[in-house]
C-alpha positions in Angstrom: 69.7 111.7 115.1 72.7 111.5 117.3 72.4 114.6 119.5 73.1 117.0 116.7 70.2 119.1 117.8 71.5 119.5 121.3 74.9 120.3 119.9 73.5 123.1 117.9 71.6 124.5 120.9 74.9 124.3 122.8 76.7 126.3 120.1 74.0 128.8 119.7 74.0 129.5 123.5 77.8 130.0 123.4 77.5 132.4 120.6 74.7 134.3 122.3 76.8 134.7 125.5 79.8 135.7 123.5 77.7 138.4 121.7 76.5 139.7 125.1 80.1 140.4 126.1 80.2 143.0 123.2 77.5 145.1 125.0 79.1 148.0 127.0 78.9 147.8 130.8 77.6 151.3 131.7 75.5 152.7 134.6 72.8 150.8 136.3 72.8 148.1 133.6 76.0 146.7 135.1 74.3 144.5 137.8 71.7 143.3 135.3 74.3 142.7 132.6 76.4 140.5 135.0 73.4 138.5 136.3 72.2 137.8 132.8 75.7 137.0 131.8 76.1 134.6 134.8 72.7 132.7 134.0 73.5 132.3 130.3 77.0 131.0 131.2 75.5 128.3 133.4 72.9 127.5 130.8 75.5 127.1 128.1 77.6 124.9 130.4 74.9 122.4 131.0 74.7 121.0 127.4 78.5 120.9 127.4 78.4 118.7 130.5 75.7 116.4 129.1 77.5 116.0 125.8 80.9 115.3 127.3 80.1 113.1 130.3 76.6 111.9 130.4 76.1 111.2 126.7 79.8 110.2 126.0 79.8 112.4 123.0 83.0 114.4 123.4 83.8 115.7 120.0 86.2 118.1 118.1 83.1 119.5 116.5 82.1 121.4 119.7 85.6 122.4 120.6 85.1 125.9 119.2 82.1 126.4 121.5 84.3 125.1 124.4 86.9 127.7 123.6 84.1 130.4 123.7 83.1 129.1 127.1 86.8 129.6 128.2 86.7 133.2 127.1 83.4 133.7 128.9 84.7 132.1 132.0 87.9 134.2 132.2 85.9 137.5 131.6 83.5 136.5 134.3 86.3 136.2 136.7 87.6 139.7 135.8 84.2 141.2 136.1 83.4 139.4 139.4 86.8 140.5 140.7 86.0 144.1 139.8 82.6 144.1 141.6 84.0 142.6 144.8 86.9 145.1 145.1 84.9 148.3 144.1 82.5 150.0 146.5 79.2 151.1 144.8 78.8 154.7 144.2 75.6 156.6 145.1 74.6 156.2 141.5 75.3 152.5 141.5 77.6 152.9 138.7 80.7 150.6 138.3 83.5 151.9 136.2 85.1 149.7 133.5 88.7 150.1 132.9 90.0 150.5 129.3 91.9 147.3 129.6 88.9 145.4 130.7 86.8 146.9 127.9 89.4 145.8 125.3 89.6 142.4 126.8 85.8 142.1 126.8 85.6 143.1 123.1 88.4 140.8 122.0 86.9 137.8 124.0 83.4 138.3 122.7 84.5 138.5 119.1 86.8 135.4 119.6 84.0 133.6 121.3 81.6 134.3 118.4 84.1 133.3 115.9 84.7 130.0 117.7 81.1 129.4 118.1 80.2 130.0 114.4 83.1 127.6 113.4 81.7 124.9 115.6 78.1 125.5 114.3 79.5 125.1 110.8 81.3 121.9 111.5 78.3 120.4 113.4 76.2 120.9 110.4 78.8 120.0 107.7 80.0 116.9 109.5 77.0 115.0 110.9 77.3 112.4 113.7 73.9 110.9 113.2 73.3 107.1 113.5 72.5 105.4 110.3 68.8 105.5 109.2 66.8 102.4 110.1 65.9 100.0 107.3 62.3 99.3 106.4 62.1 95.5 106.8 60.6 93.6 109.8 63.8 91.7 110.9 66.4 92.9 113.4 69.9 92.5 111.9 72.9 90.5 113.1 76.5 91.0 111.7 79.8 89.1 112.0 83.1 89.9 110.3 85.6 87.2 109.1 88.6 86.7 106.8 88.6 84.7 103.5 92.0 83.6 102.4 92.5 82.6 98.8 95.4 80.2 98.5 95.2 80.2 94.7 96.7 83.7 94.5 99.8 85.1 96.1 101.6 88.5 95.9 98.5 90.5 94.7 99.4 94.2 94.6 101.2 95.1 97.8 101.2 91.5 99.2 104.5 89.9 99.7 105.3 87.3 96.8 104.3 84.3 99.0 101.4 85.9 100.8 98.0 84.4 100.0 95.3 86.8 99.1 93.2 87.9 102.2 89.8 89.4 102.1 87.8 90.9 104.9 84.1 89.9 104.6 81.2 91.1 106.7 78.0 89.2 106.9 74.6 90.9 107.7 71.7 88.6 108.4 68.1 88.8 109.5 67.6 88.1 113.3 64.3 87.5 115.2 65.4 88.6 118.7 67.9 90.9 120.3 69.3 90.3 123.8 68.5 93.2 126.3 72.2 93.9 126.8 73.0 94.0 123.1 74.0 97.3 121.6 74.1 98.3 118.0 77.6 98.1 116.5 79.6 101.1 115.3 79.4 101.9 111.6 83.1 102.5 111.1 85.1 101.1 114.2 88.2 100.9 112.1 90.5 104.0 113.0 92.7 103.3 110.0 89.7 103.5 107.6 88.5 106.7 109.1 92.0 108.2 108.7 92.1 107.0 105.2 88.8 108.7 104.4 90.2 112.0 105.9 93.3 111.6 103.7 91.2 111.1 100.7 89.3 114.4 101.5 92.7 116.2 102.3 91.5 116.8 105.8 93.3 116.3 109.1 92.5 113.0 110.7 90.5 114.4 113.6 87.9 115.8 111.3 86.6 112.3 110.7 87.1 111.0 114.3 83.4 111.7 115.1 82.5 108.8 112.8 83.8 106.5 115.6 80.5 107.4 117.4 78.1 106.7 114.6 76.2 103.4 115.1 74.6 101.1 112.5 71.4 99.1 112.9 73.2 95.8 113.3 74.0 93.7 116.5 77.2 91.6 116.7 76.9 87.9 116.7 73.2 87.5 117.6 71.4 84.4 116.3 69.8 84.4 112.9 66.0 84.2 112.6 65.1 80.6 112.8 61.8 80.7 110.9 63.5 81.7 107.7 65.3 78.4 107.2 67.8 78.7 104.4 68.3 82.3 103.2 69.0 83.7 99.9 72.3 85.6 99.4 73.5 88.8 98.0 77.3 89.5 97.7 78.2 93.2 97.6 81.4 94.5 96.1 82.5 98.1 96.6 84.2 100.4 94.1 87.9 101.6 93.7 88.7 103.7 96.9 85.6 102.4 98.5 85.0 100.0 101.4 82.4 97.5 102.5 81.3 100.1 105.1 79.9 102.5 102.4 77.3 100.0 101.4 76.0 99.3 104.9 72.7 101.0 104.3 71.9 98.7 101.3 73.2 95.6 103.3 71.1 96.4 106.2 68.0 97.1 104.1 68.3 93.7 102.4 68.9 91.8 105.7 65.9 93.5 107.3 63.9 91.9 104.5 65.1 88.3 105.1 68.2 88.2 102.8 71.7 87.2 103.9 74.3 89.7 102.7 78.1 89.3 102.4 80.1 92.6 101.9 83.6 92.3 100.6 86.6 94.6 101.4 89.1 94.4 98.5 92.5 95.0 99.9 94.6 97.6 98.1 91.5 98.7 96.1 89.7 99.7 99.4 90.7 102.9 101.3 92.0 100.7 104.1 91.3 97.1 105.3 92.2 96.0 108.8 92.2 92.2 109.2 91.0 90.4 112.3 94.6 90.1 113.6 95.1 93.9 113.4 97.1 93.9 110.1 96.3 97.1 108.0 96.3 96.7 104.3 96.3 100.3 102.8 95.1 101.5 99.4 97.6 100.9 96.6 97.4 104.2 94.9 99.5 102.8 91.9 96.8 100.1 91.2 94.7 102.7 89.2 95.8 106.1 87.9 92.8 108.3 87.0 94.8 110.1 84.3 92.7 108.9 81.3 95.6 110.0 79.0 97.9 107.5 80.6 98.5 104.6 78.1 98.5 102.1 81.0 95.3 103.5 82.6 93.0 100.9 80.9 95.4 97.9 81.5 95.5 98.8 85.1 91.7 99.1 85.1 91.4 95.6 83.5 93.7 94.1 86.1 91.8 95.8 88.9 88.4 94.5 87.7 89.8 91.0 87.2 91.2 91.2 90.8 87.9 92.2 92.1 86.2 89.5 90.1 88.6 86.8 91.5 87.9 88.2 95.0 84.1 87.7 94.5 84.7 84.2 93.2 86.7 83.3 96.3 83.9 84.4 98.5 81.2 82.9 96.2 83.0 79.5 96.5 82.9 79.7 100.3 79.3 80.6 100.2 78.3 77.8 97.8 80.3 75.4 100.0 78.5 76.5 103.1 81.9 77.4 104.6 81.6 80.8 106.0 81.2 81.1 109.7 79.6 78.6 112.2 76.8 80.9 113.0 75.4 80.5 109.4 76.1 76.9 108.9 73.2 75.3 107.1 71.5 78.6 106.6 72.6 79.4 103.1 70.4 78.7 100.1 73.1 78.0 97.5 70.5 78.1 94.7 69.6 81.8 95.3 72.6 83.9 95.1 72.8 87.4 93.6 75.7 89.7 93.1 75.7 93.5 93.6 78.4 96.1 93.2 79.3 99.7 92.7 81.7 100.9 89.9 84.7 98.6 89.7 82.8 96.1 92.0 79.9 96.2 89.6 82.1 95.7 86.6 83.6 92.6 88.3 80.1 91.3 88.9 79.2 91.7 85.2 82.5 89.8 84.4 81.2 86.9 86.5 77.7 86.7 85.3 78.9 86.6 81.7 80.6 83.3 82.6 78.2 81.9 85.2 74.5 81.7 84.3 73.6 80.1 87.5 73.8 83.5 89.4 70.1 84.4 90.2 70.4 88.2 89.7 72.8 91.0 89.5 72.5 94.7 90.6 75.0 97.3 89.2 75.4 100.8 90.6 77.2 102.8 87.9 78.9 99.6 86.7 82.4 100.4 85.3 82.5 98.4 82.1 85.2 100.1 80.1 87.9 97.7 81.4 85.9 94.7 80.1 86.2 96.1 76.5 84.5 94.0 73.7 83.7 91.2 76.1 80.5 93.1 77.1 79.1 92.1 73.7 78.7 88.6 75.0 75.9 89.8 77.4 74.4 87.6 80.0 71.0 85.8 80.6 71.2 86.6 84.2 68.6 89.2 85.2 70.2 92.6 85.7 69.3 95.8 87.1 71.6 98.8 86.4 71.1 102.1 88.4 73.2 104.9 87.2 74.1 108.5 88.3 73.2 111.4 86.1 76.8 112.4 85.6 77.7 108.9 84.2 74.6 108.9 82.0 76.4 110.1 78.8 80.0 109.6 79.8 82.4 107.2 77.9 81.2 104.2 79.9 77.7 104.5 78.5 78.6 102.9 75.1 79.8 99.7 76.9 76.6 99.7 79.2 74.5 100.1 76.0 76.3 97.1 74.4 75.8 94.9 77.5 72.1 95.8 77.8 71.5 95.1 74.0 73.2 91.6 74.5 71.3 90.8 77.7 67.7 89.8 77.3 66.8 90.3 81.0 68.4 93.6 81.8 67.0 96.9 82.9 68.6 100.3 83.2 67.6 103.6 85.0 69.6 106.7 85.9 68.8 109.0 88.7 68.4 112.7 88.0 70.8 115.2 89.5 73.1 112.5 91.0 76.8 111.8 90.8 78.9 108.6 90.9 80.0 108.9 94.5 76.4 109.4 95.8 76.1 105.6 95.8 78.7 105.5 98.6 76.8 107.0 101.5 78.3 110.5 101.2 75.4 111.9 103.3 76.8 110.1 106.3 80.2 111.6 105.9 79.6 115.3 105.1 76.9 117.6 104.0 79.4 119.5 102.0 79.7 116.9 99.2 78.1 119.0 96.6 80.3 122.0 97.4 83.4 120.0 96.7 82.0 118.4 93.6 81.6 114.8 94.9 77.8 115.0 94.8 75.2 116.6 92.6 72.1 118.5 93.6 69.8 115.6 94.6 68.8 115.4 98.3 71.1 112.7 99.7 68.5 111.2 101.9 66.1 111.1 99.0 68.7 109.5 96.8 69.5 106.8 99.4 65.7 106.1 99.7 65.3 105.7 96.0 68.4 103.5 95.5 67.9 101.2 98.6 64.1 100.8 98.0 64.4 100.2 94.3 67.3 97.8 94.7 65.8 95.9 97.6 62.4 95.6 96.0 64.1 94.2 92.7 66.3 91.7 94.6 63.5 90.6 96.8 61.4 89.9 93.7 64.1 87.6 92.3 65.3 86.0 95.6 62.3 85.8 98.0 59.0 86.5 96.4 57.8 83.8 93.8 61.4 83.0 92.9 61.8 82.8 89.1 65.2 83.7 87.9 64.6 83.2 84.1 62.1 86.0 83.5 62.2 89.8 84.0 60.3 91.2 86.9 59.8 94.9 86.4 59.3 96.1 89.9 61.0 99.5 89.5 58.5 102.2 90.5 59.2 105.0 88.1 55.9 106.6 89.1 56.7 106.6 92.8 60.2 107.9 92.0 60.1 110.4 89.0 63.8 110.9 89.5 64.3 107.5 87.8 64.9 107.9 84.1 64.5 104.8 81.9 67.1 104.0 79.2 66.9 106.4 76.2 
């Protein structure tokens, strides 16, 4: 938990002091009132100093409390000035002018409102570091660019520009240097701004994500005792990003699996290449108006583009041509695909044509753009996890066709969940349910169910008693009653 508790204490103190300002200053209570007021002001200032200077956690989220501190400080100056210039009466009473009383009431009310606002945003927009994975290995990470010379001018690329993909590797590591520090979850400012734009928020309302850290360390050596490692390639959905599947990637890496997460330019919210070039979302690539006659053709093109991206990365992985740090460490005979929505649809497209893939994980796989092709099925083992909201939607018929045609496929939906729950909504905001992005399931519970189930299943096919041609039912429906098997 990244200092959220201290922030809340800070805000509550600011609200308490602001409320104290509404108490009338009368009679012998004046001295006591000022003394208490002074002490609480100092106590409130201490967490502010800690947060801003010692903990390097300056944040717009506590700005309302800082404003309330300003109101408090100004009022204190007025009160102190009045005490120094006025001689005490025999009754030890200190008069309060009408102007000062009005100022006190206005400042107190403004301080309370500012503090309540800060308290709300501290709760709604958490700045907690990502939850730790369950595996025994530490995690290393490196990002790099894959360039596909076979495709030019894709979406917003210039006609002669090769397709460029940002890829992030997460891998198991045995030791972490003392000086190493966990990397930021979303260091890319353009991506944070894009998420804010998607939520129709000012950019500063997602700026606190720049302080959230993952569980990975940049560039540390992979664990030597593992030898060649099995691989999972993760593909995000439309308007997603590789970052929104960091939790699953880190869970797999902590269990001894090498993971490559792809950013699909112009389908991702924003992609920043290693040279600083920013590739934004192409909003025209897919129009979610289902009545639009070109909606499905656009969807088919998008899934095909994602599939080609995965194949470009897959070729590099199979050729042991990723980054020097992982040279000779890839087991090219144990490669699985995973994806969410459009990314999962693209993965299905691939396994229908390549039976050498060891396993495939689909998270609300969007199969409508594949049309009748899903009837071909695949012998590749598949685990499909779906949200409750997509359980009986138009995509379900295509999923049923795929499952019926695939002898080694399992499907489970998760009660009270929504499509976007798979994209780490809990780490962006706790208000996802209020705005309709999430359903009623507890977000941490949802993440635990998905990551545990997916990692157990992939581990069974890639690590433990490797046997790609038979179904291994490791899904724990008894442990997770939220999981509903196929009707």
